[in-house]
BABA-345566 format. One record per residue (C-alpha): residue number from 1; residue in three letters; z, x, y. Coordinates in nm, 3 decimals. Last residue first. Example, Ala and Ser with C-alpha at 12.3 -4.5 7.8 and 13.67 -1.06 7.14 Angstrom:
BABA-345566
<vogu resi="2" resn="SER" c3="0.714" c1="1.367" c2="-0.106"/>
<vogu resi="1" resn="ALA" c3="0.780" c1="1.230" c2="-0.450"/>
end
This chain:
BABA-345566
<vogu resi="122" resn="SER" c3="-0.324" c1="-2.139" c2="3.149"/>
<vogu resi="121" resn="SER" c3="-0.074" c1="-1.912" c2="3.011"/>
<vogu resi="120" resn="VAL" c3="-0.167" c1="-1.696" c2="2.720"/>
<vogu resi="119" resn="THR" c3="0.085" c1="-1.596" c2="2.518"/>
<vogu resi="118" resn="VAL" c3="0.005" c1="-1.308" c2="2.229"/>
<vogu resi="117" resn="GLN" c3="0.298" c1="-1.235" c2="2.019"/>
<vogu resi="116" resn="THR" c3="0.268" c1="-0.921" c2="1.800"/>
<vogu resi="115" resn="GLY" c3="0.279" c1="-0.932" c2="1.377"/>
<vogu resi="114" resn="GLN" c3="0.504" c1="-0.718" c2="1.124"/>
<vogu resi="113" resn="GLY" c3="0.249" c1="-0.582" c2="0.979"/>
<vogu resi="112" resn="TRP" c3="0.095" c1="-0.647" c2="0.664"/>
<vogu resi="111" resn="SER" c3="-0.088" c1="-0.492" c2="0.310"/>
<vogu resi="110" resn="ASP" c3="-0.249" c1="-0.623" c2="0.029"/>
<vogu resi="109" resn="TYR" c3="-0.510" c1="-0.801" c2="0.207"/>
<vogu resi="108" resn="GLU" c3="-0.756" c1="-1.017" c2="0.018"/>
<vogu resi="107" resn="ASN" c3="-0.500" c1="-1.348" c2="0.027"/>
<vogu resi="106" resn="PRO" c3="-0.532" c1="-1.331" c2="0.387"/>
<vogu resi="105" resn="THR" c3="-0.940" c1="-1.439" c2="0.365"/>
<vogu resi="104" resn="ARG" c3="-1.182" c1="-1.322" c2="0.562"/>
<vogu resi="103" resn="ALA" c3="-1.252" c1="-1.000" c2="0.348"/>
<vogu resi="102" resn="VAL" c3="-1.317" c1="-0.629" c2="0.390"/>
<vogu resi="101" resn="LEU" c3="-1.269" c1="-0.413" c2="0.120"/>
<vogu resi="100" resn="ARG" c3="-0.983" c1="-0.238" c2="-0.040"/>
<vogu resi="99" resn="ALA" c3="-0.695" c1="-0.433" c2="0.198"/>
<vogu resi="98" resn="ALA" c3="-0.517" c1="-0.369" c2="0.541"/>
<vogu resi="97" resn="ALA" c3="-0.352" c1="-0.628" c2="0.759"/>
<vogu resi="96" resn="CYS" c3="-0.301" c1="-0.643" c2="1.121"/>
<vogu resi="95" resn="TYR" c3="-0.086" c1="-0.951" c2="1.247"/>
<vogu resi="94" resn="TYR" c3="-0.133" c1="-1.157" c2="1.561"/>
<vogu resi="93" resn="VAL" c3="0.138" c1="-1.431" c2="1.634"/>
<vogu resi="92" resn="ALA" c3="-0.034" c1="-1.689" c2="1.874"/>
<vogu resi="91" resn="THR" c3="-0.189" c1="-1.811" c2="2.204"/>
<vogu resi="90" resn="ASP" c3="-0.560" c1="-1.767" c2="2.198"/>
<vogu resi="89" resn="GLU" c3="-0.575" c1="-2.123" c2="2.269"/>
<vogu resi="88" resn="PRO" c3="-0.484" c1="-2.038" c2="2.613"/>
<vogu resi="87" resn="LYS" c3="-0.769" c1="-1.845" c2="2.688"/>
<vogu resi="86" resn="LEU" c3="-0.811" c1="-1.490" c2="2.701"/>
<vogu resi="85" resn="SER" c3="-1.184" c1="-1.372" c2="2.863"/>
<vogu resi="84" resn="ASN" c3="-1.120" c1="-1.037" c2="2.692"/>
<vogu resi="83" resn="MET" c3="-0.896" c1="-0.899" c2="2.346"/>
<vogu resi="82" resn="GLN" c3="-0.964" c1="-0.548" c2="2.225"/>
<vogu resi="81" resn="LEU" c3="-0.853" c1="-0.536" c2="1.896"/>
<vogu resi="80" resn="TYR" c3="-0.759" c1="-0.196" c2="1.782"/>
<vogu resi="79" resn="VAL" c3="-0.684" c1="0.018" c2="1.441"/>
<vogu resi="78" resn="THR" c3="-0.483" c1="0.340" c2="1.403"/>
<vogu resi="77" resn="ASN" c3="-0.481" c1="0.595" c2="1.166"/>
<vogu resi="76" resn="LYS" c3="-0.558" c1="0.857" c2="1.482"/>
<vogu resi="75" resn="ALA" c3="-0.852" c1="1.066" c2="1.314"/>
<vogu resi="74" resn="ASN" c3="-0.942" c1="0.743" c2="1.140"/>
<vogu resi="73" resn="ASP" c3="-0.987" c1="0.572" c2="1.527"/>
<vogu resi="72" resn="ARG" c3="-1.075" c1="0.207" c2="1.465"/>
<vogu resi="71" resn="SER" c3="-1.223" c1="-0.099" c2="1.585"/>
<vogu resi="70" resn="ILE" c3="-1.254" c1="-0.439" c2="1.677"/>
<vogu resi="69" resn="THR" c3="-1.353" c1="-0.616" c2="1.996"/>
<vogu resi="68" resn="PHE" c3="-1.364" c1="-0.999" c2="2.132"/>
<vogu resi="67" resn="ARG" c3="-1.464" c1="-1.163" c2="2.379"/>
<vogu resi="66" resn="GLY" c3="-1.835" c1="-1.226" c2="2.231"/>
<vogu resi="65" resn="LYS" c3="-1.762" c1="-1.364" c2="1.911"/>
<vogu resi="64" resn="VAL" c3="-1.343" c1="-1.486" c2="1.943"/>
<vogu resi="63" resn="SER" c3="-1.441" c1="-1.859" c2="1.863"/>
<vogu resi="62" resn="ASP" c3="-1.678" c1="-1.754" c2="1.542"/>
<vogu resi="61" resn="GLU" c3="-1.413" c1="-1.555" c2="1.372"/>
<vogu resi="60" resn="TYR" c3="-1.583" c1="-1.187" c2="1.371"/>
<vogu resi="59" resn="PHE" c3="-1.659" c1="-0.969" c2="1.125"/>
<vogu resi="58" resn="THR" c3="-1.753" c1="-0.564" c2="1.211"/>
<vogu resi="57" resn="SER" c3="-1.957" c1="-0.303" c2="0.989"/>
<vogu resi="56" resn="GLU" c3="-2.008" c1="0.094" c2="1.072"/>
<vogu resi="55" resn="GLY" c3="-1.588" c1="0.136" c2="1.099"/>
<vogu resi="54" resn="SER" c3="-1.654" c1="0.342" c2="0.783"/>
<vogu resi="53" resn="TRP" c3="-1.352" c1="0.112" c2="0.600"/>
<vogu resi="52" resn="SER" c3="-1.530" c1="-0.198" c2="0.742"/>
<vogu resi="51" resn="ILE" c3="-1.361" c1="-0.343" c2="1.038"/>
<vogu resi="50" resn="ALA" c3="-1.258" c1="-0.739" c2="1.022"/>
<vogu resi="49" resn="ALA" c3="-1.197" c1="-0.983" c2="1.265"/>
<vogu resi="48" resn="VAL" c3="-0.991" c1="-1.309" c2="1.346"/>
<vogu resi="47" resn="PHE" c3="-0.909" c1="-1.460" c2="1.061"/>
<vogu resi="46" resn="GLU" c3="-0.633" c1="-1.739" c2="1.025"/>
<vogu resi="45" resn="ARG" c3="-0.307" c1="-1.808" c2="0.951"/>
<vogu resi="44" resn="GLU" c3="-0.221" c1="-2.135" c2="0.928"/>
<vogu resi="43" resn="LYS" c3="-0.099" c1="-2.346" c2="1.154"/>
<vogu resi="42" resn="GLY" c3="0.251" c1="-2.474" c2="1.326"/>
<vogu resi="41" resn="PRO" c3="0.332" c1="-2.263" c2="1.569"/>
<vogu resi="40" resn="ALA" c3="-0.014" c1="-2.010" c2="1.613"/>
<vogu resi="39" resn="GLN" c3="-0.110" c1="-1.739" c2="1.339"/>
<vogu resi="38" resn="ARG" c3="-0.319" c1="-1.452" c2="1.370"/>
<vogu resi="37" resn="PHE" c3="-0.501" c1="-1.251" c2="1.146"/>
<vogu resi="36" resn="TRP" c3="-0.727" c1="-0.905" c2="1.237"/>
<vogu resi="35" resn="ALA" c3="-0.857" c1="-0.674" c2="1.001"/>
<vogu resi="34" resn="MET" c3="-0.868" c1="-0.353" c2="0.806"/>
<vogu resi="33" resn="ALA" c3="-1.091" c1="-0.194" c2="0.521"/>
<vogu resi="32" resn="THR" c3="-0.935" c1="0.078" c2="0.399"/>
<vogu resi="31" resn="ARG" c3="-1.070" c1="0.490" c2="0.320"/>
<vogu resi="30" resn="SER" c3="-1.006" c1="0.631" c2="0.639"/>
<vogu resi="29" resn="PHE" c3="-0.646" c1="0.513" c2="0.603"/>
<vogu resi="28" resn="THR" c3="-0.602" c1="0.691" c2="0.276"/>
<vogu resi="27" resn="ARG" c3="-0.245" c1="0.525" c2="0.178"/>
<vogu resi="26" resn="GLY" c3="0.021" c1="0.512" c2="0.320"/>
<vogu resi="25" resn="SER" c3="0.001" c1="0.511" c2="0.717"/>
<vogu resi="24" resn="ALA" c3="-0.104" c1="0.301" c2="0.946"/>
<vogu resi="23" resn="ALA" c3="-0.109" c1="0.216" c2="1.366"/>
<vogu resi="22" resn="CYS" c3="-0.181" c1="-0.070" c2="1.470"/>
<vogu resi="21" resn="SER" c3="-0.309" c1="-0.143" c2="1.847"/>
<vogu resi="20" resn="LEU" c3="-0.386" c1="-0.491" c2="2.025"/>
<vogu resi="19" resn="ARG" c3="-0.561" c1="-0.460" c2="2.395"/>
<vogu resi="18" resn="LEU" c3="-0.519" c1="-0.705" c2="2.624"/>
<vogu resi="17" resn="SER" c3="-0.706" c1="-0.887" c2="2.877"/>
<vogu resi="16" resn="GLY" c3="-0.702" c1="-1.123" c2="3.090"/>
<vogu resi="15" resn="GLY" c3="-0.912" c1="-1.490" c2="3.167"/>
<vogu resi="14" resn="SER" c3="-0.566" c1="-1.703" c2="3.073"/>
<vogu resi="13" resn="GLN" c3="-0.296" c1="-1.508" c2="3.264"/>
<vogu resi="12" resn="VAL" c3="-0.155" c1="-1.276" c2="3.043"/>
<vogu resi="11" resn="LEU" c3="0.226" c1="-1.282" c2="2.819"/>
<vogu resi="10" resn="GLY" c3="0.267" c1="-0.959" c2="2.544"/>
<vogu resi="9" resn="GLY" c3="0.111" c1="-0.773" c2="2.254"/>
<vogu resi="8" resn="GLY" c3="0.037" c1="-0.428" c2="2.265"/>
<vogu resi="7" resn="SER" c3="0.211" c1="-0.296" c2="1.948"/>
<vogu resi="6" resn="GLU" c3="0.148" c1="-0.349" c2="1.569"/>
<vogu resi="5" resn="VAL" c3="0.306" c1="-0.104" c2="1.291"/>
<vogu resi="4" resn="LEU" c3="0.117" c1="-0.138" c2="0.967"/>
<vogu resi="3" resn="GLN" c3="0.260" c1="0.024" c2="0.617"/>
<vogu resi="2" resn="VAL" c3="-0.020" c1="0.112" c2="0.366"/>
<vogu resi="1" resn="GLN" c3="-0.015" c1="-0.001" c2="-0.006"/>
end
């Protein structure tokens, strides 16, 4: 497994930006697919974005396409989520997750961070 620690969450106004970071340790990070999920109160955890181990392939949930960008720095064992044009409906706890292969479903991921709160005010 991989140990994951997220940071960068906070309170931002609608239209603002935040960058989340997820620092990894343990299993070889450069051979690990990474993803971001989010969970709002009373809702199921949902896929946000994923990136292949090489960084060459990225995938996004439709509502964040064009606003969010996932990236990784394998030299720093870190994955990022740049979030622009934030909306109140983006408010949630954001989790990073690791897996052998890229996937969109939470049960495909075997390592999870503790989560970081993102709150977007209108």
